[in-house]
C-alpha positions as CSV (number, residue, x, y, z in Angstrom):
1,X,-110.0,40.9,243.6
2,X,-106.6,40.1,244.6
3,X,-107.5,37.7,247.5
4,X,-109.7,35.7,245.0
5,X,-106.8,35.5,242.5
6,X,-104.5,34.6,245.3
7,X,-106.6,31.8,246.5
8,X,-107.3,30.6,243.0
9,X,-103.5,30.4,242.4
10,X,-102.9,28.6,245.7
11,X,-105.7,26.1,245.0
12,X,-104.0,25.4,241.5
13,X,-101.0,24.3,242.9
14,X,-102.4,22.4,246.2
15,X,-101.9,18.7,245.8
16,X,-105.0,16.4,246.4
17,X,-105.8,15.6,249.8
18,X,-104.2,19.0,250.7
19,X,-106.0,21.7,252.8
20,X,-105.6,25.7,252.4
21,X,-106.6,27.7,255.4
22,X,-107.9,31.0,255.4
23,X,-108.7,33.7,257.8
24,X,-111.0,36.3,256.4
25,X,-111.1,39.7,257.9
26,X,-113.7,42.2,257.5
27,X,-114.1,45.8,258.5
28,X,-111.8,48.5,257.4
29,X,-112.2,50.2,254.0
30,X,-112.8,47.5,251.8
31,X,-113.0,44.5,254.3
32,X,-116.7,43.7,253.9
33,X,-116.5,43.9,250.0
34,X,-113.5,41.5,250.1
35,X,-115.2,39.0,252.7
36,X,-118.2,38.9,250.4
37,X,-116.1,38.4,247.2
38,X,-114.1,35.6,248.5
39,X,-117.1,33.8,250.0
40,X,-119.2,34.0,246.9
41,X,-116.4,32.6,245.0
42,X,-115.7,29.8,247.3
43,X,-119.6,29.0,247.2
44,X,-119.5,28.0,243.7
45,X,-116.2,26.0,243.8
46,X,-116.5,22.4,242.0
47,X,-118.1,20.5,244.9
48,X,-116.4,17.2,243.3
49,X,-113.0,18.8,243.5
50,X,-113.1,21.1,246.6
51,X,-114.6,20.9,250.1
52,X,-115.1,24.3,251.8
53,X,-115.7,24.5,255.4
54,X,-116.8,28.0,256.7
55,X,-116.7,28.6,260.4
56,X,-117.3,31.7,262.8
57,X,-116.6,33.0,266.0
58,X,-120.2,33.1,267.3
59,X,-120.0,34.8,270.7
60,X,-117.4,37.7,269.3
61,X,-118.5,41.1,268.4
62,X,-117.1,43.6,266.0
63,X,-116.9,41.4,263.0
64,X,-114.2,39.0,264.0
65,X,-112.2,37.0,261.3
66,X,-113.7,34.2,259.8
67,X,-111.7,30.9,259.5
68,X,-112.1,28.8,256.2
69,X,-110.8,25.4,255.2
70,X,-110.6,24.3,251.6
71,X,-109.6,20.7,251.0
72,X,-108.7,19.6,247.6
73,X,-110.3,16.3,247.0
């Protein structure tokens, strides 16, 4: 919950045309839950206001971090 709150606050102060980069780690005690919560929240951001680009390290084992870019339109 704290990660979603932090990203939400960051996007509120981000200027139009600005970009936020996230590196979402999974694993650990609550990493998968945190990753899933962030991705679900990012998925429903207003597409008229934000562009969300999710990437992945395709050939890395053991749940590598997931780079995500959010552009404020």
